C-alpha positions in Angstrom: 140.1 64.7 137.0 138.9 61.6 138.9 136.1 59.4 137.5 133.6 60.3 140.2 133.8 64.0 139.4 133.8 63.3 135.6 130.6 61.2 136.0 128.9 63.9 138.0 129.9 66.6 135.5 128.9 64.6 132.5 125.2 64.2 133.7 125.5 67.4 133.3 125.4 69.3 136.7 127.4 72.4 136.1 125.6 75.5 137.2 126.5 79.2 136.9 125.9 82.6 138.3 126.7 85.9 136.7 128.1 89.0 138.6 129.0 92.5 137.7 132.6 91.7 137.1 132.7 88.0 136.6 131.1 84.5 136.6 130.7 81.8 139.2 130.6 78.2 138.0 129.8 75.3 140.3 129.7 71.5 140.3 128.6 69.1 143.1 132.2 69.3 144.4 133.4 72.9 144.1 132.4 76.5 143.4 134.7 78.7 141.3 134.5 82.5 141.1 136.4 84.2 138.3 136.5 88.0 137.8 138.2 90.5 135.6 140.5 92.7 137.7 141.2 96.3 137.1 144.6 95.5 135.6 142.9 93.2 133.0 144.0 89.9 134.6 141.6 87.2 135.6 141.4 86.3 139.3 140.0 82.9 140.3 139.0 81.6 143.7 138.0 78.0 144.3 135.8 76.8 147.2 135.3 73.2 148.0 131.6 72.2 148.4 129.8 69.2 149.8 126.9 67.4 148.2 124.0 67.2 150.6 121.4 64.4 150.5 118.7 67.1 150.8 119.5 68.2 147.2 118.2 64.9 145.9 114.9 64.9 147.8 111.9 66.2 145.7 110.2 69.1 147.4 113.2 69.8 149.6 115.9 70.3 147.0 114.3 73.5 145.7 114.5 75.1 149.1 118.1 73.8 149.4 118.9 75.5 146.1 117.3 78.7 147.3 119.4 78.8 150.4 122.5 77.9 148.5 121.9 80.6 145.8 121.5 83.2 148.6 124.8 82.1 150.2 126.6 82.1 146.8 125.4 85.7 146.1 126.4 86.8 149.6 129.8 85.2 149.2 130.2 86.7 145.8 129.4 90.2 147.1 132.1 89.9 149.8 134.6 88.5 147.3 134.0 91.5 144.9 134.7 93.9 147.7 138.1 92.5 148.4 141.3 92.7 146.4 144.3 90.5 147.6 146.7 93.3 147.0 144.8 96.4 147.9 142.3 95.2 150.5 139.0 96.8 150.6 138.4 99.5 148.1 135.6 101.6 146.7 135.9 102.8 143.1 133.8 104.8 140.8 132.4 101.7 139.0 131.1 100.1 142.2 129.6 103.4 143.4 127.8 103.8 140.1 126.5 100.2 140.2 125.2 100.6 143.8 123.5 104.0 143.0 121.9 102.5 139.9 120.5 99.5 141.6 119.3 101.6 144.6 117.6 104.1 142.2 115.8 101.3 140.4 114.5 99.8 143.6 113.3 103.2 144.8 111.5 103.8 141.4 109.8 100.4 141.6 108.7 101.1 145.2 107.3 104.5 144.2 105.5 103.1 141.1 104.0 100.2 143.1 102.8 102.5 145.8 101.2 104.9 143.3 99.5 102.1 141.4 98.0 100.6 144.6 96.7 104.1 145.6 95.1 104.6 142.2 93.5 101.1 142.3 92.1 101.7 145.8 90.7 105.1 144.8 89.4 104.5 141.3 88.7 100.8 140.7 85.0 99.9 140.6 83.5 98.8 143.9 82.7 95.4 142.5 86.4 94.8 142.0 87.5 96.3 145.3 84.9 94.2 147.2 86.4 91.0 145.7 89.6 90.2 147.7 90.8 87.7 145.1 90.2 89.9 142.0 91.6 93.1 143.6 94.7 91.3 144.9 95.2 89.6 141.5 95.0 92.9 139.5 97.2 94.8 141.9 99.8 92.0 142.1 99.8 91.6 138.3 100.5 95.3 137.9 103.3 95.1 140.5 104.9 92.2 138.6 104.6 94.0 135.3 106.3 97.1 136.8 109.2 95.0 138.1 109.7 93.3 134.7 109.4 96.7 132.9 112.1 98.2 135.2 114.2 95.1 134.7 114.1 95.8 130.9 114.9 99.5 131.5 117.7 98.7 133.9 119.2 96.5 131.2 119.8 99.7 129.1 122.1 101.1 131.8 125.8 100.4 131.5 126.3 98.5 134.8 123.2 96.3 134.6 123.9 95.7 130.9 127.4 94.4 132.0 125.7 92.0 134.4 123.4 90.7 131.7 126.4 90.3 129.3 128.2 88.2 131.9 124.9 86.2 132.3 125.0 85.6 128.5 128.7 84.6 128.8 127.9 82.1 131.5 125.2 80.5 129.4 127.3 80.4 126.3 130.2 78.7 128.1 128.0 76.0 129.6 126.3 75.4 126.3 129.6 75.1 124.5 130.8 72.5 127.1 127.5 70.5 127.1 127.5 70.4 123.3 130.9 68.8 123.3 132.7 71.7 121.5 136.3 72.7 122.2 136.4 75.3 125.0 137.7 78.3 123.1 136.5 81.9 123.2 135.5 81.6 119.5 133.3 78.5 120.1 131.8 80.0 123.2 130.8 83.2 121.3 129.1 81.0 118.7 127.0 79.2 121.3 123.5 80.1 122.4 123.0 82.6 125.2 119.8 80.9 126.3 119.8 77.8 128.6 117.0 75.5 129.8 118.4 75.3 133.4 118.7 79.1 133.9 117.3 80.4 137.1 115.3 82.9 135.0 113.0 80.1 134.0 112.3 79.4 137.6 111.7 83.1 138.4 109.3 83.6 135.5 107.2 80.5 136.1 107.2 81.1 139.9 106.0 84.7 139.4 103.0 83.5 137.4 102.1 80.7 139.7 102.6 82.7 142.9 100.5 85.5 141.5 97.6 83.1 141.0 97.9 81.1 144.2 98.6 84.1 146.4 95.5 85.8 145.0 93.3 82.8 145.8 94.9 82.7 149.3 93.5 86.2 149.9 90.2 84.6 150.7 91.8 82.6 153.5 93.5 85.8 154.9 90.3 87.8 154.8 88.1 85.1 156.4 90.3 83.3 158.8 93.5 85.3 159.6 93.3 88.4 161.8 96.8 88.3 163.4 99.6 89.9 161.5 102.1 87.3 162.8 99.9 84.4 161.7 99.4 86.1 158.3 103.2 86.4 157.9 103.7 82.7 158.7 101.0 81.8 156.3 102.5 83.9 153.5 105.9 82.3 154.1 104.4 78.8 153.9 102.6 79.6 150.7 105.8 81.1 149.2 107.9 78.1 150.0 105.2 75.6 148.9 104.8 77.3 145.5 108.5 77.7 145.1 109.1 74.0 145.7 106.4 72.8 143.3 107.6 75.2 140.5 111.2 74.2 141.0 110.3 70.5 140.4 108.4 71.5 137.3 111.2 73.6 135.8 113.7 70.9 136.8 111.7 68.3 134.9 111.3 70.6 131.9 115.0 71.3 131.7 115.9 67.7 131.2 113.0 66.6 128.9 112.1 67.7 125.4 108.3 67.5 125.0 105.3 69.8 124.6 104.8 70.1 128.3 108.4 71.1 128.9 108.4 73.7 126.1 105.2 75.3 127.7 106.8 75.3 131.1 110.0 76.9 129.8 108.4 79.5 127.5 108.0 82.3 130.1 111.6 81.9 131.2 112.9 81.8 127.7 111.1 85.0 126.9 112.5 86.6 130.0 116.0 85.5 129.1 115.8 87.9 126.2 115.9 90.6 128.8 118.3 89.2 131.4 120.9 87.9 129.0 122.9 89.9 126.4 125.5 89.0 123.8 128.8 89.2 125.8 132.2 90.6 124.8 134.9 88.0 124.1 136.8 89.1 127.2 133.7 88.2 129.3 133.6 84.7 127.7 137.3 84.4 128.6 136.4 85.0 132.3 133.6 82.5 132.1 135.9 79.9 130.5 138.5 80.5 133.3 135.8 79.6 135.8 134.6 76.6 134.0 138.1 75.2 133.3 138.9 75.5 137.0 135.8 73.5 137.9 136.7 70.8 135.3 140.3 70.6 136.6 139.3 70.5 140.3 
């Protein structure tokens, strides 16, 4: 491995993303997807990536990460649909996963709709007449419903497998960053929680966006009458809050002080739901992905 890549990796800058059948690891120079195939073998695919200057600009790098993550998820979905030997295939496991995820989204939509109906009908007039308070309470309940169903989904077989691969991803990166030998046994002994996990960003963003978006309801009610302008305003608020929260979580991930621990606490609590103790064969897949990154 050349010195430039070694220096970048040692900072450290290895990231990961869990899937239903494997793990994606990435460095500033490549992205590696490894998955467990039906025959028990591990298939690995390496994609060369390019470091953009935008990723180093505060306020912009968060949006760059958001776009990159969306692209990684999209590419991973296409990758999981394809087998080099069999082409496109649909099996029972993938159908079960798709049905489970769809069912969860439908339940969330139904519950959110019912909750909003109940609020509009039965909340006191003093609450309904306050745009900020009403929006805050209804949005808070929506977030709680989403987190509740995330916990429930983790009890299903397919989503549990996703959360186990998430745990394997964290354990593997922690094992590497702690300087331990990259073996399955050492990975299994490592922590399944990580300070740079995207869950930290999601948790803190949910709290901040809930508050800011509720306060912005006053602006919508008083100054915005056009649906299109309202949509643009919502997008701007979303991106602004996301950029600020990204910078906060990025700072907290690399510093150990009281402020950082407070910032990371919501995400650490949520990681108890979104990560599970993996099986050794899952850690083997994550190791295959990491080793490919280190040997690129």
